[in-house]
C-alpha positions in Angstrom: 101.3 80.1 102.5 104.7 80.2 100.8 105.8 83.6 99.7 105.9 82.7 96.0 102.2 81.5 96.3 100.9 84.7 97.8 98.7 86.6 95.4 99.5 90.2 94.7 97.4 93.3 94.5 97.6 93.0 90.7 96.2 89.5 90.6 93.3 90.2 93.0 92.4 93.6 91.5 88.7 94.1 91.2 87.5 97.3 89.5 84.2 97.1 91.4 85.7 96.6 94.8 84.9 99.4 97.3 88.6 100.1 98.0 89.3 100.6 94.3 86.4 103.1 94.1 87.8 105.0 97.0 91.3 105.0 95.5 89.9 106.4 92.3 88.1 109.2 94.2 91.3 110.1 96.0 93.4 110.2 92.9 90.8 112.4 91.2 90.7 114.7 94.2 94.5 115.0 94.1 94.5 115.7 90.4 92.0 118.5 90.7 93.8 120.0 93.6 97.4 119.6 92.5 97.4 119.7 88.7 98.0 123.5 88.6 101.0 123.1 90.8 102.5 120.3 88.7 102.6 117.8 91.6 103.9 114.4 90.5 105.8 113.1 93.6 103.6 112.1 96.6 105.0 110.8 99.9 102.7 108.8 102.1 103.5 108.5 105.8 101.7 107.9 109.1 102.2 108.6 112.8 103.1 105.1 113.7 102.9 101.5 112.5 99.6 99.7 111.7 98.0 102.5 109.8 97.9 100.7 106.4 100.1 103.2 104.5 102.0 100.6 102.4 98.8 98.9 101.2 97.2 102.3 100.4 100.3 103.5 98.6 100.5 100.3 96.5 96.8 100.3 95.7 96.9 103.9 94.6 99.7 103.0 92.3 97.8 100.1 90.8 94.7 102.2 90.3 96.7 105.2 88.8 98.3 102.8 86.3 95.4 100.6 85.4 92.4 102.9 85.6 94.0 106.3 84.7 96.7 104.9 82.5 99.4 107.0 84.1 103.1 105.9 84.0 103.3 105.2 87.7 106.2 104.4 90.1 105.7 103.0 93.6 108.9 103.6 95.5 109.4 101.7 98.8 111.1 104.3 101.0 110.4 102.3 104.2 113.8 100.7 104.6 113.1 99.5 108.1 109.8 97.6 107.5 109.6 97.2 103.7 106.3 95.8 102.4 105.8 96.9 98.8 107.8 93.9 97.4 105.4 91.5 99.2 102.3 93.4 98.1 103.5 93.3 94.5 105.0 89.8 94.6 108.4 91.0 93.5 112.0 90.3 94.6 113.2 92.7 97.2 116.5 93.5 95.5 117.9 95.4 93.7 116.2 98.4 95.2 116.6 101.7 97.0 119.2 100.5 99.4 121.5 99.4 96.5 120.9 102.7 94.7 121.8 104.7 97.7 124.9 102.7 98.2 125.9 103.3 94.6 125.8 99.6 93.8 123.1 99.9 91.2 122.0 102.8 88.9 118.5 104.1 89.8 117.1 103.1 86.4 118.3 99.5 86.9 116.5 99.3 90.2 113.1 100.2 88.7 111.2 97.1 87.6 108.0 96.9 85.6 105.2 95.0 87.3 104.1 91.9 85.4 100.7 92.1 83.8 100.6 95.9 84.2 103.2 97.7 82.0 102.3 101.2 83.1 103.2 100.4 86.7 106.8 100.1 87.9 108.3 99.5 91.4 111.5 100.3 93.1 111.6 98.0 96.1 113.5 98.7 99.4 116.5 96.6 98.6 118.4 94.5 101.2 120.0 95.8 104.3 123.7 95.7 105.0 123.6 98.5 107.6 120.9 100.2 109.5 118.6 102.5 107.6 119.8 105.5 109.6 123.4 104.8 108.7 122.6 104.2 105.0 120.1 106.9 104.2 121.7 109.7 102.1 119.4 112.7 101.7 121.3 114.3 98.9 121.5 111.0 97.0 117.8 110.4 97.5 117.1 113.8 96.0 119.3 113.0 93.0 117.5 109.6 92.6 114.1 111.4 92.4 115.5 113.9 89.9 116.7 111.0 87.7 113.3 109.2 87.9 110.8 112.0 87.5 111.1 112.5 83.7 110.1 108.8 83.2 106.9 108.9 85.2 103.6 110.8 85.4 103.2 109.9 89.1 105.6 108.7 91.8 104.2 107.4 95.1 106.7 107.0 98.0 105.8 104.7 100.8 107.8 106.2 103.7 108.3 104.9 107.2 106.1 106.3 110.0 107.2 109.8 110.8 107.1 109.7 114.6 109.6 106.9 115.4 112.2 107.7 112.6 113.7 110.7 110.9 113.9 109.6 107.2 110.3 110.4 106.2 110.7 114.1 107.1 113.9 114.2 105.1 112.3 112.5 102.1 109.4 114.9 102.3 111.7 117.8 101.5 112.0 116.3 98.0 108.4 115.4 97.4 105.8 117.7 95.8 103.1 116.7 98.2 102.6 114.7 101.5 99.7 112.5 102.4 99.1 111.4 106.0 97.5 108.0 106.7 95.4 107.7 109.9 93.6 104.6 111.1 90.2 105.9 112.3 89.4 105.0 115.9 92.8 103.4 116.6 95.6 106.0 116.1 96.2 107.5 119.6 95.5 111.3 119.7 98.9 112.0 121.4 100.6 110.2 118.4 98.7 112.4 116.0 99.7 115.5 117.9 103.3 114.5 117.8 103.1 113.8 114.1 101.7 117.3 113.6 104.6 118.8 115.5 107.1 116.8 113.5 105.7 117.6 110.0 105.5 121.3 110.7 108.6 122.1 108.6 106.8 120.6 105.5 103.2 121.5 106.5 102.6 123.5 103.3 103.2 120.3 101.3 100.5 118.4 103.1 97.6 117.8 100.7 95.4 115.8 102.9 94.7 113.0 105.3 93.7 109.5 104.2 91.4 108.0 106.8 91.7 104.2 106.9 88.6 102.8 108.4 89.3 99.1 107.8 88.4 97.3 111.1 89.4 93.7 110.4 93.0 94.3 109.3 94.4 95.0 105.9 94.3 92.8 102.7 95.0 89.2 102.7 98.2 87.9 104.3 99.4 91.1 105.9 98.5 92.2 109.4 100.3 95.4 110.2 99.5 95.1 113.9 101.9 92.2 114.0 105.0 94.2 113.4 107.2 96.6 115.3 109.8 99.0 114.0 112.7 97.8 116.1 114.3 95.3 113.7 115.2 95.6 110.0 113.5 92.5 108.7 109.8 91.8 109.4 108.3 88.5 110.5 105.5 87.3 108.4 102.3 85.7 109.3 100.8 82.8 107.4 98.7 83.6 104.4 95.0 83.1 103.7 92.5 83.9 101.0 91.8 87.6 100.5 88.5 89.1 101.8 85.9 90.5 99.4 87.4 94.0 99.9 88.2 96.6 102.5 85.7 98.9 104.0 84.1 101.3 101.6 85.5 104.0 103.8 89.1 102.9 103.3 90.1 106.3 101.8 88.8 109.7 102.8 90.4 112.8 101.5 90.8 115.3 104.3 92.2 118.8 104.6 95.3 119.6 106.7 96.7 118.4 110.0 95.3 121.5 111.6 91.7 120.4 110.8 91.8 116.7 110.2 94.2 115.3 112.8 92.9 116.4 116.1 
C-alpha cells in the first residue's frame, strides 16, 4: 500500500475498541497520580525495539485530545527509527531535527492533526547527520520550555533506552517517564539493563505499560521488522487494520523495582 493511502490512527479511531478503553484507563490513572505534581510532559521509552512504544504514545495522544479534550502534543523524539509521522499520516519534515539544527522555530515545526484540532504533532524531521551528532540536550530542554505553555499534555516518543543514550538525556527534562514492555517477549536481561540505565531518573518513573498484543501492532507496522542500526526504516506492505489490539494492551504498573523483574 502506498504511503499516502495508509490510514492513520485518527481515521480508524473507534471509541469502543479495547485499546482505546485501555488508553483511557491509563490516562485517568496518570491524572489521578500526577495532577498534584503538575506533570504535563511524559516520556515513553522501552528497553529495546519491538515493544510498541510509538503506537502507544500516538494512541494516548489521540485519546487525550479526542476523549479528554486536552490540548495535546505528540513529539517524535526517536530520531533513529521515527514512526509517529507514519502513524499520523503526516509529512516527516519540518520536525525535531530541523528545530535542533536551528533551521526552524519550534512553533513552526508543530503541526495540527487534520480532523482533530486539539492534537498536534512534532515529527522527527529528516536526517543530515547521525542522531548522536545532532542531539543537543540544552536545545531540547529549551524547545520543551517553549512548547509547554501551549499544551495541557506533551507525550514524547523516545528511542529505546538500552541501545542509545538520547532517551536518558531527554528524560531529564520530562516530568514523568513511562516504560513500555512487551509481555512474554522482552528478555529479562534487557529489562535488568534498562533498570540500571534509568536509575538516575528513577524518581520520575510513574509506571510500566504492559503491551500484551500477540499478533503485532496496528495495521501496516510490524516493529519486529526493524533494527536500530540505520537512520531510515524499511517499510512493509500495508493491509487492512485488525478489529483492535488485545484488551490488555495497556496495564498501569508501579516502578521498575516491582514491575520489571
